[in-house]
N, C-alpha and C positions, 0 to 999 in steps of 0.2 A: 192321406187324400189334404191339400192345401185348403186351410180357411181364410175365409175373406173378411179383410177388416177395414175401414175408412180409416185413414191415419191424415190428419190435417197437414196439408202442403203449406209453407211458407214461401213466398215468391218475394225476392228482396227487393224488388222494385216495383210490382203491383202484380194485379192479379188481370185485369186488359191494358192490351198495350196500342195505340193509335198505329195504323200503318204506316209505312216510312218508305218513300219513293226512290226505289235505286235502277239505275241506268245500267245499260249494258255490261258497262265497264267494269264493275263486280268481280266478271267473272275473269277479269286480269291475272295474272299472278303477281304478287310481289312478295319481292325476298327478304322485306326486314319491316318489323313492325313498330314505330316510335309510339311510344305511352308519355302523355304528361300526367303527372302524378302532383295531384294538389294540393296546397295546404291548408292556412287557417282563412274560415272566414269568406270562404270559399262555394257558389251555390253550382250544382252539376251543368248550370249554364256556363257558368263563369268558367268551369273549367274547359268547356270547349271552347270559349273563347281564347282562350290559353293558350289550348292546341293549334287553332288557326293562326294564332300570331307567328307561334314557330314555324307552325307550316309555310308561312308568307315568307319567313326570312329564309327559310333553305331552298326554298324556288327561286330564289333571288341570286343565287350564289351557287347551285349545284348545276351541272351541263344535264339538260330535258332528261336523255337518257338515263342517269345517274338518281332525279329525284321521282322519276314515275317508277321506282322500282321499291318505295318507300311508302307506307302505309300507315295512316295517323290514328291513334286513337285516345281514348281518357281511361286512366286507372285512378278511379273516384274515390273517394275518403269525404266519408260527411265527419268532417272536422270544426265545423265552424261554431259549434257552440262548448268547444275544450279548454283549457285552463289557459290559455296561451291569450285567449281574450282578455283575461285579466289584466295583464300587460298593458294590452291598447288601452283599457279604461283606466288606469292610474296615470298613463300618457295624458288623456284625454284631461284629465281632474287637473292637470298641471300645465295645459295648453298654451296658457297666459304666461307661463314664465319657465321653460322646458329646462333652461339650465339646473334649476332646484332637481330636478328630475336625476340629474348625474350626481349633483352635491350630496342626495339621499345615498345613494348606493355608495360612494367614495370615499363616506362619512364625513364629510365636511360641513354637514348640517345635521342636524337632529333627528332622525326618521321618524313623522308623525305616527300614528299608532293605525291609523287606516291605509297608509301603504305599509305597513308591517305587516298588518293583517293579510292582504291582498299578496304578497309574497311569499308569508309562510306557507298560504293554501297552494300558492304557483309551486313552489319549491317541493311539497309532498302530492303532489300531482303528477307533475310532467316527469313522468318517465315511460319506457316503451310501452311497457302493459297498458297503460292507462291511454297514450295517445293512438295505440295501433291495435283499432278495433277487432276483433276476432272474425267477424263476417265479414268486412272489407277483404283484408288479407288473405283469408280463405279464396275469395274468390279472385283476387288479381292473383294469387299462384296457381291456381287454377289455369287463369286465363294464358301466364307466359308458359307453364309446363304443355298446354296445348298448342302453343305455336310453335314451340321451339320442336315438338315434338310431329309438327307440319313441315320441319326442316327449315325453318325461316330463323332468323335473328330476332334478338329481341332489345329496344335500349328503352330504357328510362330516363324521361327526363324529370326529375324532380323537383317538386318546391316547398320549403319548409316542412311542416309534416311528411309532406310525401315521401322525403328521404329515410325517415324513418319506417314507412312502409316498405320501403325500395330496399334497405338493409335488413327488414328479417323478411321479406320475400326470398332473398338471394338466399338466407342461412337454411330456406327449406328447399333450396333446389337441390341434386346431384351434383354431382363434381363433373360431368357429362353436361349437367342445362347451364352450369355458371358457366361454359366457356363461351357461350353464344347470348349472354345475358349481360346487359353494360348499365351503368347510370351515369348521367352527368348533374351533377348536385347544384343545385340554386338555394341561398339563403340557407342553408342545411343547419336545421339546432343540432343534430347530432354531432357526434365527437368523430367518424369518420365515413369513408365511401366504400362501400362493399368489403369492408376491412382494411381498405387503404386510407390514402388520405387524397386522391387526385381522381378526375377532375373536378373541379365543384369552383364556383363564383359566388361571394356573399360581398356585398358592398361597406364600405367604410362608414357611411352612414344607416346603417341598416340598426333602427333603435331597438327591433326585437333581438337580433343576434346581439347585439353590444348588452343589452340586460341580461342576458341569458349568461352571457361571459361575467359580468362586472356580477353575478349572482353565484358564483360557483361556491361560496362557502357552504352554501347548504344545497347543491346540486350537486349528484353523483356523477357529473361530466359536464364540461362545458363546451359547446359548442365550436367549431373551427374558425383557427380569426378569419377576421374580414380579409379579404387580399385583391378587391378593385375598387377603386375608385374612379365615377362618373362626373365628367365637367359639369354639366348643368345640375341642378338642385332637384331633388324624386318631387314627384307629383303628388303622392300619398304622403302625408306627415308623418308615418311609421318608416318610411325608404326601403319596404318590406313586398307589397305585393309585387306578381308576377310580372303583370302588363305594364301598370305605372310607373315602375321603378328600372325591373331588372331588364326589359325588353323596350322601355323606352326608344323612340326613334332616334336612331342617329348614336345613342349611347355606348360607352366603352365595353357595357358587360353584355349589351345584346350581342355586340361581333363576338364577344368572347365564348359565351354561351351555345352560339352559332357554331364557330370554330371547333369548340369540343366535343359539338354531336357530332360534327363531320370525320372527326381523328378518332373519336371513339367506335363508329362504324366500322373501321379499318381495322379495329384491332378485331373483331368480332368472330368468332369461328362461325362459319356456317354450318349447323347441324346434321348429321344425318337423318335422312327424313323415317319415320315409324308410320307414319299414319297419313290419309292425303287430306289435304285441305281443299275448299270446293268452296261453292256460293251455298250450299248447306253445311253446315257441320254440327255435329251434337256428342258429347265428349262427358264419360259419366266416371268419376272415382268416387272411392268411399272409405272407410274405416280396416279395420282391423279381421273383418268377418270373409272369409272365402270368397265368398262369389254374388254377388249382384248383377243381373242381366238386364242389358239394353235391347229394349223393341221397337220398331219404327213401322209402320204400315202406310205405304209408300197411297197416294192418289188411286195408282191402278188398282189398288187390293192388296198388293204382294206384303206380306209378313216378314220382314228383316230378323234378324236376330240369330242367334248362336246355330243354330239346326238351318237355318237358309241366309246365310251370309249374303249370299248375292242377291238383290234384287234388279228390278228393271231401269229405275231410276239410279239408285246410290246402292252403298253396299257399307257393313260393316269390316271396316279394314283391320281393326283390332280387338280382338276377344280375350277379355283375361279371366280368365278361368282359376286362379290358384293367387292371384296376389291383389292388390286395390285399385286397379285401374291404371289408363284409361281403358274404357269402352268406347268405341269412336265410330260413329257413322259419318260417311258424307257423301255429298250428291257435286261429283268431282267439277264439272262445269255446266255451263248453261244449254250444251247442246243435251245435256239427258234430263235437265230440270223440268218439272210436271206443274202445269197449271194445277190447282185444288189444294186439299190441306193432307199434310203428313202428320201422322199421330203419334208422337211420343209417350213410350212408357215403360214401365220396372216392372221386374220380378226377383222379389229377395228368392236365388234359388238355392242356397246353401250358408249355413248357419246358424251359431247357438244363443248370440245374444243381440239384445239393440242394436240398429247400424243407424247411420246419417251417410246418405248419400248425397253429392253436389254433381247436380246438372247445368250443364251447360249450353245455351242453343245459340249460333251463329246463322242468319238468315240476310243475306243482304249486306246491310251498314248496321241491321237489327244485333245487339246482343243482349243474352237475357241468363240470367244464373238462380237455378230453385235449390233450395237447401229442403231434403227429404227425410223425415222422421220414419221408419220402420222397425217393428219388432221381427224378432225370430222370427221365418220361414211362413211368417203369414199373412206377409205382402205379394199380393199375387202369387200367378202361377203361370208356366210356361205358354198353358192355350190362351188364359186369362189375366194379362198384364195388368197393373194398375194405371190406368190412361193419368196424364200429369199435363202436357201441353199439347198444343196444335199450331201448326206452321199454317199461315194461307199463303197462297202463290198466286198470284195473277197478274195478268199484262197490265203494264201503264199506258198512259199515252203519249208518254215521250220512246217507246219502243223498247224499253226497259221490262222491268216488271215492280212490282210491288208486293211488300209482306206483311204479314202480322204473326205474333207470335201471342196467342192467347192461352186462358186454358179451357 
């Protein structure tokens, strides 16, 4: 008999989340997911602002029927306190005489100790392992894999460190998934784009890119060369930020990035659909142990799991008993969506060692990811799985639905 043990659940972005209103259009099918991957000193709200700017540009140039097939999301990474902040601080110190900044780099003037110390620290820290945090990368990869399994193309518009995340995520996709994943690089601090050299846009006056290229003596590799020049000066003194510099209204770089997105969309293969997309989806992946099981209790009381794959509201359309997932539950349309609470639970059904599972829940416009640590086969059971999260569905005043995801 399996024993019960309380295990700490670590939710990546909070224990209780506010409701988000979603109108009936959430049930429309989107063929392509466009993600914005943020760079340095970007808050989550700022990342959504950047996504919205990108969306506005594409809406202006694409035919309505093509634009309506696109769904816009954010692949957020919390990198605004990472080593590139050192670069900004050195430029700020020299703001009264920025020409000295470049004289230091090019050896035309003796480098002050404070300047040298900052860049020694910068050069020792700026690599893929320090800039690509494990938790964010794992969440991104799980999201991309799930969307591709749902038969959707995925395009990442990556800015600054977002390019490191995009390149690393691409390396963790299999060969089939890579055919449906693309990336448009903006202010790329990496030395490639998905193993190649295009498409990308880096400004000639981007001080972050120029400084990192100038520091090539101590860096393992340098960013790709700037290839774009805007006619008007940048609004931010670094010339590096997405909205102020790269997507400035009427700029050459904004038009170039927009066109690169459109071109990239045409090159992506539409993947075979392995699992269903829907108004609610729950995706489960795990490590090397044989079998972790997903359980969903629908508002009607039905328990949906490996023994009973079909519910009244939704279904488990993929039950993986020998690999690492995904296991996948979906409510396919608004026609079957029920008001009430969907309970999501897990059972470590079979395995010999400790395991960590990743659970991703999408409900309307909400996306939440959880990391769950569990010991070998003492985490839940088929009859009594461990409850992890709840999805509340209720009518909204505008005729659509309100969703909450909470523990």
